[in-house]
ChimeraX commands (.cxc) that place a marker at each C-alpha (Angstrom):
marker #1 position 148.24,155.50,28.95 radius 0.5
marker #1 position 150.91,152.87,29.62 radius 0.5
marker #1 position 148.26,150.32,30.66 radius 0.5
marker #1 position 146.16,151.10,27.59 radius 0.5
marker #1 position 149.15,150.57,25.28 radius 0.5
marker #1 position 150.03,147.29,27.01 radius 0.5
marker #1 position 146.45,146.04,26.78 radius 0.5
marker #1 position 146.30,146.71,23.04 radius 0.5
marker #1 position 149.78,145.24,22.48 radius 0.5
marker #1 position 148.90,142.00,24.33 radius 0.5
marker #1 position 145.71,141.57,22.31 radius 0.5
marker #1 position 147.37,142.33,18.96 radius 0.5
marker #1 position 150.55,140.28,19.53 radius 0.5
marker #1 position 148.52,137.27,20.71 radius 0.5
marker #1 position 146.10,137.43,17.79 radius 0.5
marker #1 position 148.34,138.33,14.87 radius 0.5
marker #1 position 151.87,137.44,15.97 radius 0.5
marker #1 position 154.63,139.74,17.17 radius 0.5
marker #1 position 156.35,140.65,13.91 radius 0.5
marker #1 position 153.22,141.58,11.95 radius 0.5
marker #1 position 152.19,144.24,14.48 radius 0.5
marker #1 position 154.14,147.49,14.35 radius 0.5
marker #1 position 154.48,150.31,16.86 radius 0.5
marker #1 position 152.49,152.38,14.38 radius 0.5
marker #1 position 149.63,149.84,14.44 radius 0.5
marker #1 position 149.45,150.00,18.22 radius 0.5
marker #1 position 149.60,153.82,18.24 radius 0.5
marker #1 position 146.74,153.96,15.73 radius 0.5
marker #1 position 144.60,151.52,17.74 radius 0.5
marker #1 position 145.32,153.46,20.95 radius 0.5
marker #1 position 144.44,156.74,19.24 radius 0.5
marker #1 position 147.83,158.26,20.01 radius 0.5
marker #1 position 150.95,159.26,18.11 radius 0.5
marker #1 position 153.93,156.97,17.66 radius 0.5
marker #1 position 155.94,159.54,19.62 radius 0.5
marker #1 position 153.72,158.96,22.67 radius 0.5
marker #1 position 154.45,155.22,22.57 radius 0.5
marker #1 position 158.18,155.89,22.42 radius 0.5
marker #1 position 157.87,158.12,25.50 radius 0.5
marker #1 position 156.56,155.07,27.38 radius 0.5
marker #1 position 158.61,152.31,25.73 radius 0.5
marker #1 position 162.15,152.59,24.41 radius 0.5
marker #1 position 161.47,150.22,21.50 radius 0.5
marker #1 position 159.32,147.34,20.34 radius 0.5
marker #1 position 161.54,144.86,22.16 radius 0.5
marker #1 position 160.72,146.51,25.48 radius 0.5
marker #1 position 157.00,146.63,24.63 radius 0.5
marker #1 position 156.95,142.91,23.77 radius 0.5
marker #1 position 158.80,142.03,26.98 radius 0.5
marker #1 position 156.56,144.15,29.22 radius 0.5
marker #1 position 153.39,142.94,27.50 radius 0.5
marker #1 position 154.09,139.26,28.10 radius 0.5
marker #1 position 155.58,139.97,31.53 radius 0.5
marker #1 position 152.22,141.51,32.49 radius 0.5
marker #1 position 150.33,138.45,31.22 radius 0.5
marker #1 position 152.56,136.12,33.30 radius 0.5
marker #1 position 152.20,138.28,36.41 radius 0.5
marker #1 position 148.40,138.33,36.10 radius 0.5
marker #1 position 148.39,134.54,35.73 radius 0.5
marker #1 position 150.62,134.11,38.78 radius 0.5
marker #1 position 148.49,136.44,40.93 radius 0.5
marker #1 position 145.32,134.60,39.92 radius 0.5
marker #1 position 146.81,131.17,40.63 radius 0.5
marker #1 position 147.94,132.34,44.08 radius 0.5
marker #1 position 144.50,133.77,44.86 radius 0.5
marker #1 position 142.67,130.57,43.86 radius 0.5
marker #1 position 144.84,128.52,46.24 radius 0.5
marker #1 position 144.15,130.76,49.25 radius 0.5
marker #1 position 140.79,129.14,50.08 radius 0.5
marker #1 position 140.29,126.28,52.56 radius 0.5
marker #1 position 139.97,123.84,49.69 radius 0.5
marker #1 position 141.09,125.59,46.50 radius 0.5
marker #1 position 142.33,122.42,44.79 radius 0.5
marker #1 position 139.35,121.55,42.61 radius 0.5
marker #1 position 138.64,125.24,41.95 radius 0.5
marker #1 position 142.28,125.62,40.90 radius 0.5
marker #1 position 142.05,122.72,38.46 radius 0.5
marker #1 position 138.84,124.01,36.89 radius 0.5
marker #1 position 140.20,127.55,36.71 radius 0.5
marker #1 position 143.54,126.54,35.15 radius 0.5
marker #1 position 141.68,124.39,32.62 radius 0.5
marker #1 position 139.55,127.43,31.70 radius 0.5
marker #1 position 142.65,129.67,31.65 radius 0.5
marker #1 position 144.42,127.34,29.21 radius 0.5
marker #1 position 141.32,127.22,26.98 radius 0.5
marker #1 position 140.98,131.02,26.99 radius 0.5
marker #1 position 144.69,131.62,26.37 radius 0.5
marker #1 position 145.00,129.11,23.54 radius 0.5
marker #1 position 141.74,130.01,21.82 radius 0.5
marker #1 position 142.96,133.61,21.49 radius 0.5
marker #1 position 146.58,132.79,20.75 radius 0.5
marker #1 position 148.09,132.62,17.31 radius 0.5
marker #1 position 150.78,129.89,17.59 radius 0.5
marker #1 position 152.93,132.04,15.32 radius 0.5
marker #1 position 153.37,134.48,18.23 radius 0.5
marker #1 position 155.18,131.86,20.33 radius 0.5
marker #1 position 157.30,130.78,17.39 radius 0.5
marker #1 position 158.33,134.39,16.72 radius 0.5
marker #1 position 159.09,135.07,20.38 radius 0.5
marker #1 position 161.28,131.97,20.51 radius 0.5
marker #1 position 163.13,133.00,17.36 radius 0.5
marker #1 position 163.36,136.80,17.58 radius 0.5
marker #1 position 162.88,137.70,21.25 radius 0.5
marker #1 position 165.11,135.29,23.22 radius 0.5
marker #1 position 164.88,137.36,26.44 radius 0.5
marker #1 position 161.10,137.02,26.44 radius 0.5
marker #1 position 161.33,133.30,25.63 radius 0.5
marker #1 position 163.72,132.89,28.58 radius 0.5
marker #1 position 161.17,134.72,30.75 radius 0.5
marker #1 position 158.53,132.16,29.68 radius 0.5
marker #1 position 160.89,129.30,30.55 radius 0.5
marker #1 position 161.70,130.77,33.96 radius 0.5
marker #1 position 157.99,131.22,34.65 radius 0.5
marker #1 position 157.40,127.62,33.66 radius 0.5
marker #1 position 160.16,126.30,35.93 radius 0.5
marker #1 position 159.76,128.64,38.93 radius 0.5
marker #1 position 156.03,129.35,39.00 radius 0.5
marker #1 position 154.18,126.57,37.19 radius 0.5
marker #1 position 156.18,123.65,38.65 radius 0.5
marker #1 position 155.90,125.11,42.17 radius 0.5
marker #1 position 152.19,125.75,41.67 radius 0.5
marker #1 position 151.51,122.19,40.47 radius 0.5
marker #1 position 153.52,120.72,43.37 radius 0.5
marker #1 position 151.50,122.80,45.86 radius 0.5
marker #1 position 148.19,121.78,44.28 radius 0.5
marker #1 position 149.12,118.09,44.26 radius 0.5
marker #1 position 150.35,118.11,47.87 radius 0.5
marker #1 position 147.24,119.94,49.08 radius 0.5
marker #1 position 145.05,117.62,47.00 radius 0.5
marker #1 position 146.71,114.58,48.55 radius 0.5
marker #1 position 145.95,115.80,52.08 radius 0.5
marker #1 position 142.31,116.44,51.10 radius 0.5
marker #1 position 141.97,112.99,49.53 radius 0.5
marker #1 position 141.57,114.19,45.94 radius 0.5
marker #1 position 144.83,112.72,44.64 radius 0.5
marker #1 position 146.44,109.32,45.13 radius 0.5
marker #1 position 148.63,109.52,48.27 radius 0.5
marker #1 position 151.56,107.55,46.81 radius 0.5
marker #1 position 152.32,109.88,43.88 radius 0.5
marker #1 position 155.49,112.00,43.83 radius 0.5
marker #1 position 154.35,115.61,43.40 radius 0.5
marker #1 position 157.70,116.90,42.10 radius 0.5
marker #1 position 158.01,114.22,39.42 radius 0.5
marker #1 position 154.39,114.67,38.34 radius 0.5
marker #1 position 154.74,118.47,38.23 radius 0.5
marker #1 position 157.81,118.26,36.01 radius 0.5
marker #1 position 156.10,115.67,33.82 radius 0.5
marker #1 position 153.12,118.01,33.36 radius 0.5
marker #1 position 155.40,120.90,32.42 radius 0.5
marker #1 position 157.20,118.65,29.92 radius 0.5
marker #1 position 153.79,117.81,28.41 radius 0.5
marker #1 position 152.98,121.50,28.02 radius 0.5
marker #1 position 156.39,122.16,26.42 radius 0.5
marker #1 position 155.98,119.26,24.00 radius 0.5
marker #1 position 152.57,120.54,22.96 radius 0.5
marker #1 position 154.10,123.93,22.21 radius 0.5
marker #1 position 156.49,122.31,19.74 radius 0.5
marker #1 position 156.14,124.18,16.40 radius 0.5
marker #1 position 155.64,120.83,14.63 radius 0.5
marker #1 position 152.20,120.61,16.25 radius 0.5
marker #1 position 151.03,124.03,15.02 radius 0.5
marker #1 position 149.97,123.08,11.51 radius 0.5
marker #1 position 148.15,119.85,12.16 radius 0.5
marker #1 position 144.86,119.37,10.36 radius 0.5
marker #1 position 143.50,116.50,12.48 radius 0.5
marker #1 position 143.36,118.44,15.79 radius 0.5
marker #1 position 144.00,121.91,17.17 radius 0.5
marker #1 position 146.62,123.04,19.68 radius 0.5
marker #1 position 143.78,123.63,22.15 radius 0.5
marker #1 position 142.41,120.09,21.68 radius 0.5
marker #1 position 145.88,118.66,22.27 radius 0.5
marker #1 position 146.31,120.60,25.53 radius 0.5
marker #1 position 142.87,119.69,26.85 radius 0.5
marker #1 position 143.34,116.00,26.04 radius 0.5
marker #1 position 146.72,115.93,27.81 radius 0.5
marker #1 position 145.34,117.76,30.86 radius 0.5
marker #1 position 142.43,115.31,31.09 radius 0.5
marker #1 position 144.81,112.34,30.83 radius 0.5
marker #1 position 147.11,113.82,33.49 radius 0.5
marker #1 position 144.34,114.56,35.99 radius 0.5
marker #1 position 142.58,111.23,35.68 radius 0.5
marker #1 position 145.91,109.51,36.25 radius 0.5
marker #1 position 146.35,111.14,39.68 radius 0.5
marker #1 position 142.74,111.47,40.93 radius 0.5
marker #1 position 141.19,109.30,43.62 radius 0.5
marker #1 position 137.50,108.56,43.03 radius 0.5
marker #1 position 136.67,111.41,45.43 radius 0.5
marker #1 position 138.81,113.80,43.38 radius 0.5
marker #1 position 137.35,112.64,40.08 radius 0.5
marker #1 position 133.77,113.14,41.28 radius 0.5
marker #1 position 134.54,116.56,42.80 radius 0.5
marker #1 position 136.23,117.69,39.59 radius 0.5
marker #1 position 133.39,116.51,37.33 radius 0.5
marker #1 position 130.83,118.15,39.63 radius 0.5
marker #1 position 132.75,121.45,39.67 radius 0.5
marker #1 position 133.21,121.39,35.88 radius 0.5
marker #1 position 129.49,120.89,35.33 radius 0.5
marker #1 position 128.67,123.71,37.76 radius 0.5
marker #1 position 130.73,126.30,35.87 radius 0.5
marker link #1:1,2 radius 0.2
marker link #1:2,3 radius 0.2
marker link #1:3,4 radius 0.2
marker link #1:4,5 radius 0.2
marker link #1:5,6 radius 0.2
marker link #1:6,7 radius 0.2
marker link #1:7,8 radius 0.2
marker link #1:8,9 radius 0.2
marker link #1:9,10 radius 0.2
marker link #1:10,11 radius 0.2
marker link #1:11,12 radius 0.2
marker link #1:12,13 radius 0.2
marker link #1:13,14 radius 0.2
marker link #1:14,15 radius 0.2
marker link #1:15,16 radius 0.2
marker link #1:16,17 radius 0.2
marker link #1:17,18 radius 0.2
marker link #1:18,19 radius 0.2
marker link #1:19,20 radius 0.2
marker link #1:20,21 radius 0.2
marker link #1:21,22 radius 0.2
marker link #1:22,23 radius 0.2
marker link #1:23,24 radius 0.2
marker link #1:24,25 radius 0.2
marker link #1:25,26 radius 0.2
marker link #1:26,27 radius 0.2
marker link #1:27,28 radius 0.2
marker link #1:28,29 radius 0.2
marker link #1:29,30 radius 0.2
marker link #1:30,31 radius 0.2
marker link #1:31,32 radius 0.2
marker link #1:32,33 radius 0.2
marker link #1:33,34 radius 0.2
marker link #1:34,35 radius 0.2
marker link #1:35,36 radius 0.2
marker link #1:36,37 radius 0.2
marker link #1:37,38 radius 0.2
marker link #1:38,39 radius 0.2
marker link #1:39,40 radius 0.2
marker link #1:40,41 radius 0.2
marker link #1:41,42 radius 0.2
marker link #1:42,43 radius 0.2
marker link #1:43,44 radius 0.2
marker link #1:44,45 radius 0.2
marker link #1:45,46 radius 0.2
marker link #1:46,47 radius 0.2
marker link #1:47,48 radius 0.2
marker link #1:48,49 radius 0.2
marker link #1:49,50 radius 0.2
marker link #1:50,51 radius 0.2
marker link #1:51,52 radius 0.2
marker link #1:52,53 radius 0.2
marker link #1:53,54 radius 0.2
marker link #1:54,55 radius 0.2
marker link #1:55,56 radius 0.2
marker link #1:56,57 radius 0.2
marker link #1:57,58 radius 0.2
marker link #1:58,59 radius 0.2
marker link #1:59,60 radius 0.2
marker link #1:60,61 radius 0.2
marker link #1:61,62 radius 0.2
marker link #1:62,63 radius 0.2
marker link #1:63,64 radius 0.2
marker link #1:64,65 radius 0.2
marker link #1:65,66 radius 0.2
marker link #1:66,67 radius 0.2
marker link #1:67,68 radius 0.2
marker link #1:68,69 radius 0.2
marker link #1:69,70 radius 0.2
marker link #1:70,71 radius 0.2
marker link #1:71,72 radius 0.2
marker link #1:72,73 radius 0.2
marker link #1:73,74 radius 0.2
marker link #1:74,75 radius 0.2
marker link #1:75,76 radius 0.2
marker link #1:76,77 radius 0.2
marker link #1:77,78 radius 0.2
marker link #1:78,79 radius 0.2
marker link #1:79,80 radius 0.2
marker link #1:80,81 radius 0.2
marker link #1:81,82 radius 0.2
marker link #1:82,83 radius 0.2
marker link #1:83,84 radius 0.2
marker link #1:84,85 radius 0.2
marker link #1:85,86 radius 0.2
marker link #1:86,87 radius 0.2
marker link #1:87,88 radius 0.2
marker link #1:88,89 radius 0.2
marker link #1:89,90 radius 0.2
marker link #1:90,91 radius 0.2
marker link #1:91,92 radius 0.2
marker link #1:92,93 radius 0.2
marker link #1:93,94 radius 0.2
marker link #1:94,95 radius 0.2
marker link #1:95,96 radius 0.2
marker link #1:96,97 radius 0.2
marker link #1:97,98 radius 0.2
marker link #1:98,99 radius 0.2
marker link #1:99,100 radius 0.2
marker link #1:100,101 radius 0.2
marker link #1:101,102 radius 0.2
marker link #1:102,103 radius 0.2
marker link #1:103,104 radius 0.2
marker link #1:104,105 radius 0.2
marker link #1:105,106 radius 0.2
marker link #1:106,107 radius 0.2
marker link #1:107,108 radius 0.2
marker link #1:108,109 radius 0.2
marker link #1:109,110 radius 0.2
marker link #1:110,111 radius 0.2
marker link #1:111,112 radius 0.2
marker link #1:112,113 radius 0.2
marker link #1:113,114 radius 0.2
marker link #1:114,115 radius 0.2
marker link #1:115,116 radius 0.2
marker link #1:116,117 radius 0.2
marker link #1:117,118 radius 0.2
marker link #1:118,119 radius 0.2
marker link #1:119,120 radius 0.2
marker link #1:120,121 radius 0.2
marker link #1:121,122 radius 0.2
marker link #1:122,123 radius 0.2
marker link #1:123,124 radius 0.2
marker link #1:124,125 radius 0.2
marker link #1:125,126 radius 0.2
marker link #1:126,127 radius 0.2
marker link #1:127,128 radius 0.2
marker link #1:128,129 radius 0.2
marker link #1:129,130 radius 0.2
marker link #1:130,131 radius 0.2
marker link #1:131,132 radius 0.2
marker link #1:132,133 radius 0.2
marker link #1:133,134 radius 0.2
marker link #1:134,135 radius 0.2
marker link #1:135,136 radius 0.2
marker link #1:136,137 radius 0.2
marker link #1:137,138 radius 0.2
marker link #1:138,139 radius 0.2
marker link #1:139,140 radius 0.2
marker link #1:140,141 radius 0.2
marker link #1:141,142 radius 0.2
marker link #1:142,143 radius 0.2
marker link #1:143,144 radius 0.2
marker link #1:144,145 radius 0.2
marker link #1:145,146 radius 0.2
marker link #1:146,147 radius 0.2
marker link #1:147,148 radius 0.2
marker link #1:148,149 radius 0.2
marker link #1:149,150 radius 0.2
marker link #1:150,151 radius 0.2
marker link #1:151,152 radius 0.2
marker link #1:152,153 radius 0.2
marker link #1:153,154 radius 0.2
marker link #1:154,155 radius 0.2
marker link #1:155,156 radius 0.2
marker link #1:156,157 radius 0.2
marker link #1:157,158 radius 0.2
marker link #1:158,159 radius 0.2
marker link #1:159,160 radius 0.2
marker link #1:160,161 radius 0.2
marker link #1:161,162 radius 0.2
marker link #1:162,163 radius 0.2
marker link #1:163,164 radius 0.2
marker link #1:164,165 radius 0.2
marker link #1:165,166 radius 0.2
marker link #1:166,167 radius 0.2
marker link #1:167,168 radius 0.2
marker link #1:168,169 radius 0.2
marker link #1:169,170 radius 0.2
marker link #1:170,171 radius 0.2
marker link #1:171,172 radius 0.2
marker link #1:172,173 radius 0.2
marker link #1:173,174 radius 0.2
marker link #1:174,175 radius 0.2
marker link #1:175,176 radius 0.2
marker link #1:176,177 radius 0.2
marker link #1:177,178 radius 0.2
marker link #1:178,179 radius 0.2
marker link #1:179,180 radius 0.2
marker link #1:180,181 radius 0.2
marker link #1:181,182 radius 0.2
marker link #1:182,183 radius 0.2
marker link #1:183,184 radius 0.2
marker link #1:184,185 radius 0.2
marker link #1:185,186 radius 0.2
marker link #1:186,187 radius 0.2
marker link #1:187,188 radius 0.2
marker link #1:188,189 radius 0.2
marker link #1:189,190 radius 0.2
marker link #1:190,191 radius 0.2
marker link #1:191,192 radius 0.2
marker link #1:192,193 radius 0.2
marker link #1:193,194 radius 0.2
marker link #1:194,195 radius 0.2
marker link #1:195,196 radius 0.2
marker link #1:196,197 radius 0.2
marker link #1:197,198 radius 0.2
marker link #1:198,199 radius 0.2
view
């Protein structure tokens, strides 16, 4: 029951924003009473926190799994590109804005994930890619990882949400493409393009 509630909450919060969706909405969609939800979750604040905590944990587990292979680097890049596309295509930017404004604990959780998981993950990918000849050997992985995270943060700036000339997804994909082609060797570029076309 708990997993079912969390699954519905994640889908609804992502699509419609956090404030618009009530505990009653989630109970109705789950086919249960509001009382049942409150037996599992103390309040909406806890439900929001656990919902997005689950999303972050799933992302972390998947990233770790992709890197376990002998190569893993190109697969990781293609997978994270797809993950970003999937996340952003189903995400109402309002949800992030509301979390930042009304759920500071959850926003802090996002920031910690960004600093502790994403930066570490990017450093590991770059270092492994350098040894396999996919990335330029002279680049500083830590600086590049932090630069990439800064790019992601800048793209999440609320000022970019209501643009008419391009979408949040287009912005992210353009920045990722620019970042990758700045660190690839020719071998890495060809392997990435080949893998992208194979998916």
